[in-house]
Residue frames as qw, qx, qy, qz and C-alpha x, y, z in Angstrom:
[[0.011, -0.891, -0.452, 0.021, -0.01, 0.00, 0.03],
 [0.391, 0.485, -0.042, 0.781, 1.39, 3.38, -1.00],
 [0.223, -0.266, -0.482, 0.805, 1.79, 6.00, 1.71],
 [0.232, -0.036, -0.172, -0.957, -0.59, 8.24, -0.23],
 [0.538, -0.295, -0.674, -0.412, -3.33, 5.59, 0.40],
 [0.356, -0.149, -0.742, 0.549, -3.13, 6.02, 4.17],
 [0.092, -0.148, 0.130, -0.976, -5.32, 9.02, 4.41],
 [0.227, 0.361, 0.802, -0.418, -8.67, 7.24, 4.68],
 [0.215, 0.538, 0.729, 0.364, -11.89, 8.29, 3.08],
 [0.058, -0.922, -0.373, -0.090, -12.78, 11.67, 4.51],
 [0.272, 0.772, -0.155, 0.553, -11.17, 15.11, 4.84],
 [0.549, -0.756, 0.231, -0.271, -10.97, 14.90, 8.63],
 [0.950, -0.174, 0.186, 0.182, -8.94, 11.70, 8.40],
 [0.665, 0.526, 0.016, 0.531, -6.59, 13.27, 5.89],
 [0.062, -0.860, 0.187, -0.471, -6.09, 16.39, 8.03],
 [0.727, -0.622, 0.272, -0.106, -5.30, 14.36, 11.13],
 [0.922, 0.055, 0.157, 0.350, -2.85, 12.16, 9.16],
 [0.467, 0.681, -0.067, 0.559, -1.08, 15.31, 7.83],
 [0.346, -0.837, 0.231, -0.355, -0.84, 16.72, 11.33],
 [0.899, -0.362, 0.233, 0.074, 0.63, 13.46, 12.60],
 [0.824, 0.345, 0.076, 0.443, 3.17, 13.50, 9.79],
 [0.196, 0.783, -0.156, 0.569, 4.30, 17.04, 10.46],
 [0.617, -0.714, 0.199, -0.265, 4.28, 16.41, 14.22],
 [0.964, -0.106, 0.048, 0.240, 6.71, 13.52, 13.72],
 [0.620, 0.494, -0.066, 0.606, 9.31, 15.96, 12.46],
 [0.318, -0.902, 0.076, -0.281, 9.34, 18.05, 15.67],
 [0.839, -0.445, 0.213, 0.228, 11.91, 15.66, 17.08],
 [0.116, 0.851, -0.421, -0.290, 15.32, 16.93, 15.90],
 [0.377, -0.299, 0.856, 0.190, 16.79, 13.39, 15.55],
 [0.563, 0.433, 0.702, -0.041, 13.87, 12.26, 13.56],
 [0.369, 0.892, 0.041, -0.258, 14.03, 15.35, 11.38],
 [0.088, -0.692, 0.648, 0.305, 17.78, 14.71, 10.66],
 [0.476, -0.017, 0.871, 0.122, 17.04, 11.10, 9.70],
 [0.530, 0.680, 0.478, -0.168, 14.26, 12.24, 7.38],
 [0.232, 0.891, -0.245, -0.304, 16.42, 14.74, 5.67],
 [0.265, -0.477, 0.797, 0.258, 19.20, 12.16, 5.25],
 [0.541, 0.240, 0.805, 0.047, 16.89, 9.58, 3.69],
 [0.468, 0.807, 0.291, -0.212, 15.38, 12.14, 1.32],
 [0.074, 0.851, -0.404, -0.326, 18.82, 13.22, 0.16],
 [0.416, -0.308, 0.822, 0.237, 19.94, 9.73, -0.87],
 [0.424, 0.309, -0.551, -0.649, 19.51, 8.39, -4.44],
 [0.566, -0.045, -0.803, -0.180, 18.68, 4.91, -3.21],
 [0.713, -0.605, -0.187, -0.301, 16.67, 3.51, -0.24],
 [0.075, 0.636, -0.590, 0.492, 18.64, 3.69, 3.01],
 [0.715, -0.246, -0.646, 0.107, 19.23, 0.90, 5.62],
 [0.553, -0.815, -0.162, -0.060, 19.23, 1.44, 9.33],
 [0.762, -0.310, 0.033, 0.568, 23.02, 1.12, 9.77],
 [0.393, 0.350, 0.208, 0.824, 23.76, 3.88, 7.19],
 [0.222, -0.787, -0.274, -0.506, 21.09, 6.14, 8.68],
 [0.707, -0.673, -0.141, 0.163, 22.37, 5.66, 12.23],
 [0.680, -0.112, 0.099, 0.718, 25.96, 6.39, 11.15],
 [0.256, 0.560, 0.283, 0.735, 24.94, 9.50, 9.20],
 [0.308, -0.786, -0.108, -0.525, 23.24, 11.21, 12.12],
 [0.211, 0.430, -0.665, 0.573, 25.50, 9.79, 14.85],
 [0.662, -0.312, 0.328, -0.598, 23.05, 7.69, 16.89],
 [0.364, -0.191, 0.910, -0.060, 22.88, 4.02, 17.88],
 [0.188, -0.051, -0.823, -0.533, 21.23, 1.59, 15.44],
 [0.113, -0.467, -0.866, 0.141, 18.37, 0.72, 17.73],
 [0.039, 0.586, 0.277, -0.761, 17.53, 4.41, 18.04],
 [0.153, 0.273, -0.521, -0.794, 17.63, 4.83, 14.32],
 [0.130, -0.232, -0.933, -0.241, 15.30, 1.84, 13.94],
 [0.026, -0.574, -0.662, 0.481, 12.78, 3.41, 16.37],
 [0.117, 0.585, 0.024, -0.803, 12.70, 6.75, 14.59],
 [0.139, 0.189, -0.714, -0.659, 12.71, 5.38, 11.05],
 [0.088, -0.342, -0.931, -0.090, 9.79, 3.09, 11.88],
 [0.047, 0.637, 0.495, -0.588, 7.95, 5.98, 13.40],
 [0.144, 0.482, -0.289, -0.815, 8.49, 8.04, 10.25],
 [0.119, -0.053, -0.889, -0.438, 7.15, 5.07, 8.26],
 [0.044, -0.494, -0.843, 0.206, 4.05, 4.68, 10.42],
 [0.062, 0.684, 0.256, -0.680, 3.32, 8.42, 10.03],
 [0.637, 0.665, 0.388, 0.040, 3.47, 8.15, 6.25],
 [0.048, 0.913, -0.291, -0.284, 6.67, 10.19, 5.70],
 [0.009, -0.513, 0.821, 0.249, 8.83, 7.20, 4.66],
 [0.920, 0.154, -0.111, -0.343, 8.06, 4.01, 2.74],
 [0.430, -0.518, 0.739, 0.011, 9.88, 0.78, 3.70],
 [0.871, 0.345, -0.290, -0.195, 10.97, -2.19, 1.64],
 [0.784, -0.439, 0.419, 0.131, 13.48, -5.09, 2.07],
 [0.669, 0.690, -0.275, 0.032, 16.71, -5.51, 0.12],
 [0.890, -0.231, 0.004, 0.392, 20.05, -7.25, 0.48],
 [0.012, 0.986, -0.159, -0.058, 22.71, -4.69, 1.20],
 [0.649, -0.475, 0.500, 0.321, 25.72, -7.01, 0.85],
 [0.339, 0.632, -0.485, -0.501, 25.67, -7.09, -2.89],
 [0.003, -0.169, 0.977, 0.132, 25.41, -10.91, -2.85],
 [0.743, 0.008, -0.089, -0.663, 22.51, -13.18, -3.71],
 [0.777, 0.090, -0.614, -0.108, 21.64, -16.86, -3.22],
 [0.826, -0.463, -0.303, 0.104, 22.52, -19.11, -0.27],
 [0.666, -0.246, -0.178, 0.681, 24.73, -17.42, 2.33],
 [0.208, 0.507, 0.160, 0.821, 23.82, -13.92, 1.17],
 [0.063, -0.152, -0.546, 0.821, 22.04, -13.13, 4.44],
 [0.109, 0.671, 0.713, -0.168, 18.59, -11.96, 5.20],
 [0.194, 0.633, 0.277, 0.697, 17.21, -8.88, 3.38],
 [0.242, -0.271, -0.432, 0.825, 17.45, -5.71, 5.44],
 [0.109, 0.839, 0.524, -0.101, 14.74, -3.11, 5.89],
 [0.345, 0.024, 0.190, 0.919, 15.40, 0.01, 3.83],
 [0.090, 0.771, 0.473, -0.416, 13.54, 3.34, 3.69],
 [0.280, 0.254, 0.370, 0.848, 12.83, 5.98, 1.08],
 [0.188, 0.175, 0.198, -0.946, 10.85, 9.20, 1.05],
 [0.360, 0.493, 0.777, -0.152, 7.05, 8.69, 0.59],
 [0.177, 0.292, 0.494, 0.799, 5.39, 10.20, -2.42],
 [0.166, -0.749, -0.639, 0.043, 2.50, 11.46, -0.33],
 [0.104, 0.552, -0.014, 0.827, 1.93, 15.22, -0.18],
 [0.399, -0.554, -0.603, 0.412, 1.54, 16.74, 3.24],
 [0.076, 0.393, 0.063, 0.914, 0.05, 20.19, 3.72],
 [0.290, -0.628, -0.659, 0.296, -1.62, 21.77, 6.76],
 [0.104, 0.336, 0.035, 0.935, -3.07, 25.25, 6.87],
 [0.231, -0.636, -0.659, 0.328, -5.01, 27.09, 9.56],
 [0.707, 0.223, 0.355, -0.570, -7.55, 28.34, 8.71],
 [0.690, 0.142, 0.690, 0.165, -8.29, 25.52, 6.31],
 [0.282, 0.625, -0.353, -0.637, -7.30, 26.18, 2.66],
 [0.790, 0.241, 0.563, 0.033, -8.00, 24.18, -0.50],
 [0.155, 0.740, -0.369, -0.541, -5.62, 25.69, -3.01],
 [0.199, -0.206, 0.904, 0.318, -4.75, 22.34, -4.50],
 [0.380, 0.498, 0.768, -0.137, -8.46, 21.76, -5.22],
 [0.289, 0.837, 0.087, -0.457, -8.79, 25.07, -6.91],
 [0.011, -0.599, 0.649, 0.468, -5.74, 24.31, -9.01],
 [0.331, 0.073, 0.929, 0.150, -7.09, 20.91, -10.01],
 [0.394, 0.702, 0.548, -0.227, -10.46, 22.41, -11.09],
 [0.199, 0.833, -0.192, -0.480, -8.76, 25.20, -13.10],
 [0.117, -0.425, 0.803, 0.402, -6.43, 22.77, -14.84],
 [0.368, 0.305, 0.878, 0.039, -9.29, 20.40, -15.72],
 [0.342, 0.796, 0.352, -0.354, -11.27, 23.37, -17.00],
 [0.090, 0.728, -0.462, -0.498, -8.41, 24.58, -19.22],
 [0.225, -0.107, 0.928, 0.277, -8.01, 21.01, -20.61],
 [0.361, 0.538, 0.750, -0.130, -11.80, 20.82, -21.33],
 [0.250, 0.841, 0.081, -0.473, -11.74, 24.21, -23.01],
 [0.022, -0.574, 0.668, 0.473, -8.78, 23.34, -25.17],
 [0.279, 0.025, 0.947, 0.159, -10.22, 19.97, -26.15],
 [0.232, 0.585, 0.777, -0.025, -13.79, 21.12, -26.87],
 [0.170, 0.283, 0.252, 0.910, -13.20, 24.73, -27.92],
 [0.300, -0.794, -0.519, -0.105, -15.74, 25.91, -25.26],
 [0.002, 0.810, -0.201, 0.551, -15.24, 29.31, -23.51],
 [0.388, 0.196, -0.728, 0.530, -13.05, 28.96, -20.44],
 [0.340, -0.205, 0.396, -0.828, -15.70, 30.48, -18.13],
 [0.848, -0.026, -0.162, -0.504, -18.25, 27.84, -19.23],
 [0.745, 0.184, -0.622, 0.155, -15.63, 25.08, -18.86],
 [0.124, 0.280, -0.647, 0.698, -14.72, 26.32, -15.36],
 [0.577, -0.169, 0.267, -0.753, -18.29, 26.36, -14.13],
 [0.905, 0.037, -0.278, -0.318, -19.13, 22.87, -15.49],
 [0.615, 0.267, -0.661, 0.337, -15.89, 21.46, -14.14],
 [0.086, -0.276, 0.566, -0.772, -16.50, 22.97, -10.69],
 [0.741, -0.121, 0.053, -0.659, -20.06, 21.75, -10.65],
 [0.870, 0.137, -0.464, -0.096, -18.91, 18.19, -11.50],
 [0.378, 0.281, -0.692, 0.546, -16.21, 18.28, -8.79],
 [0.351, -0.226, 0.428, -0.802, -18.71, 19.48, -6.23],
 [0.858, -0.016, -0.165, -0.486, -21.17, 16.74, -7.32],
 [0.738, 0.208, -0.618, 0.172, -18.40, 14.17, -6.90],
 [0.077, 0.270, -0.644, 0.712, -17.63, 15.44, -3.36],
 [0.625, -0.154, 0.255, -0.722, -21.28, 15.17, -2.42],
 [0.891, 0.095, -0.366, -0.253, -21.57, 11.60, -3.87],
 [0.530, 0.278, -0.695, 0.399, -18.50, 10.61, -1.93],
 [0.210, -0.241, 0.556, -0.767, -19.98, 11.99, 1.31],
 [0.804, -0.053, -0.024, -0.592, -23.23, 10.10, 0.64],
 [0.812, 0.181, -0.555, -0.007, -21.27, 6.88, 0.13],
 [0.281, 0.271, -0.707, 0.589, -19.63, 7.34, 3.52],
 [0.449, -0.188, 0.354, -0.799, -22.97, 7.68, 5.27],
 [0.134, -0.155, -0.979, -0.008, -24.74, 4.58, 6.58],
 [0.399, -0.422, -0.305, -0.755, -28.52, 5.30, 6.45],
 [0.717, -0.529, -0.354, -0.285, -30.19, 5.37, 9.79],
 [0.782, -0.265, -0.339, 0.451, -27.02, 5.38, 11.89],
 [0.096, -0.994, 0.029, -0.040, -25.80, 8.96, 11.69],
 [0.731, -0.462, 0.301, 0.402, -22.26, 7.59, 11.49],
 [0.568, -0.287, 0.478, 0.606, -19.33, 9.00, 9.55],
 [0.320, 0.279, 0.571, 0.702, -20.48, 11.30, 6.83],
 [0.178, -0.311, -0.226, -0.906, -23.08, 13.79, 5.64],
 [0.632, -0.524, -0.389, -0.417, -25.80, 14.37, 8.21],
 [0.770, -0.499, -0.267, 0.293, -23.38, 14.00, 11.14],
 [0.570, 0.164, -0.104, 0.798, -20.75, 16.23, 12.69],
 [0.186, -0.411, -0.385, 0.805, -20.62, 19.61, 14.36],
 [0.167, 0.103, -0.257, -0.946, -21.99, 21.70, 11.43],
 [0.394, -0.276, -0.753, -0.450, -24.84, 19.18, 10.92],
 [0.334, -0.473, -0.729, 0.366, -25.79, 19.22, 14.62],
 [0.010, -0.328, -0.159, 0.931, -25.97, 23.06, 14.56],
 [0.287, -0.039, -0.531, -0.796, -28.27, 22.83, 11.58],
 [0.413, -0.360, -0.833, -0.083, -30.42, 20.29, 13.38],
 [0.233, -0.425, -0.560, 0.672, -30.77, 22.47, 16.43],
 [0.098, 0.225, -0.096, -0.965, -31.69, 25.46, 14.32],
 [0.444, 0.005, -0.539, -0.716, -34.27, 23.66, 12.17],
 [0.696, -0.172, 0.394, -0.575, -35.61, 21.28, 14.79],
 [0.973, 0.199, -0.019, -0.113, -34.57, 18.22, 12.75],
 [0.616, -0.552, 0.480, 0.293, -31.42, 16.14, 12.75],
 [0.489, -0.042, 0.693, 0.528, -31.23, 15.46, 9.00],
 [0.427, 0.796, 0.225, -0.363, -32.73, 18.19, 6.89],
 [0.740, 0.571, 0.119, 0.334, -31.36, 18.88, 3.38],
 [0.080, 0.904, -0.263, 0.328, -29.48, 21.93, 4.71],
 [0.702, -0.594, 0.383, -0.088, -28.21, 19.84, 7.62],
 [0.926, 0.102, 0.270, 0.244, -26.60, 17.33, 5.21],
 [0.538, 0.726, -0.018, 0.427, -24.93, 20.02, 3.15],
 [0.234, -0.892, 0.259, -0.286, -23.67, 21.91, 6.18],
 [0.847, -0.413, 0.327, 0.076, -22.04, 18.77, 7.60],
 [0.837, 0.251, 0.219, 0.433, -20.00, 18.16, 4.45],
 [0.249, 0.860, -0.055, 0.442, -19.06, 21.84, 4.07],
 [0.521, -0.791, 0.286, -0.144, -17.80, 21.75, 7.66],
 [0.912, -0.119, 0.288, 0.265, -15.63, 18.72, 6.78],
 [0.662, 0.470, 0.194, 0.551, -14.08, 20.74, 3.96],
 [0.476, -0.196, -0.187, 0.837, -13.23, 23.67, 6.19],
 [0.033, 0.583, 0.363, 0.726, -15.91, 26.21, 5.27],
 [0.129, -0.154, -0.613, 0.764, -16.96, 26.75, 8.90],
 [0.245, -0.448, -0.551, -0.661, -20.66, 27.00, 8.19],
 [0.074, -0.285, -0.683, 0.669, -23.03, 28.53, 10.76],
 [0.043, 0.719, 0.669, 0.183, -26.60, 29.80, 10.89],
 [0.084, -0.142, -0.098, 0.981, -27.41, 33.47, 10.50],
 [0.532, 0.229, 0.188, -0.794, -31.15, 33.91, 10.88],
 [0.854, 0.290, 0.301, -0.309, -32.73, 31.93, 8.04],
 [0.705, 0.627, -0.332, 0.026, -29.54, 31.31, 6.02],
 [0.866, -0.335, 0.118, 0.352, -26.27, 29.55, 6.41],
 [0.274, 0.902, -0.331, 0.038, -23.12, 31.60, 6.02],
 [0.936, 0.007, -0.114, 0.333, -19.60, 30.27, 5.90],
 [0.353, -0.906, 0.109, 0.206, -17.00, 32.00, 8.02],
 [0.478, -0.480, 0.572, 0.462, -14.02, 30.60, 6.12],
 [0.679, 0.665, -0.162, -0.264, -13.11, 30.85, 2.44],
 [0.876, -0.175, 0.363, 0.264, -10.88, 27.88, 1.48],
 [0.641, 0.458, 0.261, 0.558, -9.59, 29.92, -1.48],
 [0.229, -0.888, -0.209, 0.339, -8.88, 33.11, 0.53],
 [0.352, -0.512, 0.347, 0.703, -5.51, 34.22, -1.08],
 [0.290, 0.218, 0.700, 0.615, -6.72, 33.54, -4.63],
 [0.040, 0.822, 0.566, 0.044, -9.95, 35.58, -4.06],
 [0.251, -0.759, -0.022, 0.600, -7.87, 38.66, -3.15],
 [0.112, -0.469, 0.494, 0.724, -6.44, 38.84, -6.70],
 [0.178, -0.019, -0.788, -0.589, -8.92, 36.86, -8.80],
 [0.375, 0.092, 0.543, -0.746, -12.28, 37.61, -7.11],
 [0.704, 0.295, -0.094, -0.638, -14.73, 36.97, -9.95],
 [0.583, 0.317, -0.729, -0.167, -12.95, 33.87, -11.22],
 [0.194, 0.094, -0.910, 0.355, -12.59, 32.13, -7.84],
 [0.415, 0.124, 0.510, -0.743, -16.02, 33.11, -6.53],
 [0.724, 0.268, -0.291, -0.565, -17.58, 31.69, -9.71],
 [0.491, 0.235, -0.838, 0.041, -15.62, 28.48, -9.18],
 [0.034, -0.055, 0.788, -0.613, -16.65, 28.33, -5.54],
 [0.584, 0.160, 0.224, -0.764, -20.25, 28.94, -6.16],
 [0.726, 0.278, -0.491, -0.393, -20.33, 26.27, -8.87],
 [0.322, 0.232, -0.880, 0.263, -18.52, 23.84, -6.58],
 [0.225, 0.047, 0.695, -0.681, -21.00, 24.30, -3.78],
 [0.662, 0.235, -0.064, -0.709, -23.94, 24.17, -6.22],
 [0.617, 0.246, -0.723, -0.188, -22.74, 20.79, -7.44],
 [0.157, 0.085, -0.875, 0.449, -22.36, 19.51, -3.90],
 [0.428, 0.125, 0.430, -0.785, -25.85, 20.65, -2.92],
 [0.695, 0.246, -0.357, -0.573, -27.29, 18.99, -6.02],
 [0.530, 0.179, -0.829, 0.011, -25.73, 15.68, -4.99],
 [0.127, -0.029, -0.810, 0.571, -26.62, 15.80, -1.28],
 [0.202, 0.508, 0.610, -0.574, -30.03, 17.54, -1.37],
 [0.131, 0.190, 0.609, 0.759, -31.38, 17.82, -4.94],
 [0.213, -0.596, -0.494, -0.597, -34.04, 20.47, -5.03],
 [0.570, -0.643, -0.496, 0.128, -33.75, 21.04, -1.33],
 [0.467, -0.625, -0.034, 0.625, -31.10, 23.74, -0.84],
 [0.398, 0.892, 0.116, 0.178, -30.53, 27.05, -2.56],
 [0.654, -0.296, 0.077, 0.692, -26.89, 28.07, -2.99],
 [0.228, 0.945, 0.224, 0.075, -26.63, 31.76, -3.65],
 [0.582, 0.227, -0.093, 0.775, -23.66, 33.95, -4.66],
 [0.318, -0.895, -0.238, -0.206, -23.88, 36.47, -1.85],
 [0.592, 0.261, -0.372, 0.665, -20.44, 37.96, -1.02],
 [0.451, -0.872, -0.137, -0.131, -19.90, 39.49, 2.41],
 [0.104, 0.794, -0.493, 0.339, -16.97, 40.99, 4.30],
 [0.197, -0.515, 0.768, -0.326, -14.73, 38.40, 5.94],
 [0.696, 0.026, 0.664, -0.273, -16.60, 35.28, 4.84],
 [0.355, 0.108, 0.815, 0.446, -17.20, 32.89, 1.94],
 [0.210, 0.130, -0.297, -0.922, -19.09, 34.38, -1.03],
 [0.457, -0.212, -0.741, -0.444, -21.86, 31.71, -0.97],
 [0.402, -0.145, 0.562, -0.708, -24.83, 31.44, 1.39],
 [0.206, -0.152, -0.944, -0.207, -27.31, 28.61, 1.73],
 [0.503, -0.025, 0.313, -0.805, -31.10, 28.53, 2.38],
 [0.432, 0.255, 0.859, -0.103, -33.70, 25.83, 2.49],
 [0.085, -0.014, -0.568, -0.818, -35.29, 26.03, -1.01],
 [0.609, 0.152, 0.268, -0.730, -39.01, 26.49, -1.30],
 [0.670, 0.132, 0.730, -0.013, -40.70, 23.28, -2.47],
 [0.659, 0.584, 0.444, 0.163, -40.14, 22.77, -6.19],
 [0.278, 0.944, -0.084, 0.155, -37.69, 25.69, -6.48],
 [0.737, -0.373, 0.101, 0.554, -33.90, 25.82, -6.56],
 [0.334, 0.933, 0.004, 0.136, -32.27, 29.14, -7.49],
 [0.758, -0.276, 0.059, 0.588, -28.56, 29.75, -7.79]]
């Protein structure tokens, strides 16, 4: 299993895994070992790593295995003697840098997601000769829909476990609306997972955090269009016809607000 596969199925699990990975490097010995392994052209054994940073082999083993368990290194087994066949000795455990990306930002940011949507939109525009604005919106809607479908797949009906309809944002929606699983409740729970910090404001839901904050400062219309389309796609997947996502910019918050849609009406 690749290190990049360790993150689990949900954004919270990924965030916690990234925190654990970064936290592993607080220890200076572990940090030196990690840097040494990353600088080598081939996987590194415990003896070489211990010698490089000037620690006993058993201590190197402990720290290297911790780096592996936290997803920063990937381990394999190889014979380091250069011999093969009978008498060549047992393979030794060797380590290399994991391919997994680790990024933590507070408040929560999703710049990689924005970049992926923009790149996909440019590809679609070039392939199909459609205007880039149209390609951006359709790509963002599709990505939001995929996020919503993934959240639905994580939810076990009737249990309230592990997905849309559960979590801090969802419970706030339930308290406000008097129900535990309204359409808005489901959408709020998933947006909370993705760092939007949704909260009720009278009859609407506002989002205190913009995951694309720095991009909005210089490309406001482009990024707000992307964000609105992304949330619209997510609401369509989680609560088709039940939630209205409106482009409604405000100072110091996300540009989109949510309301329970009147029956038979969804406006964006």
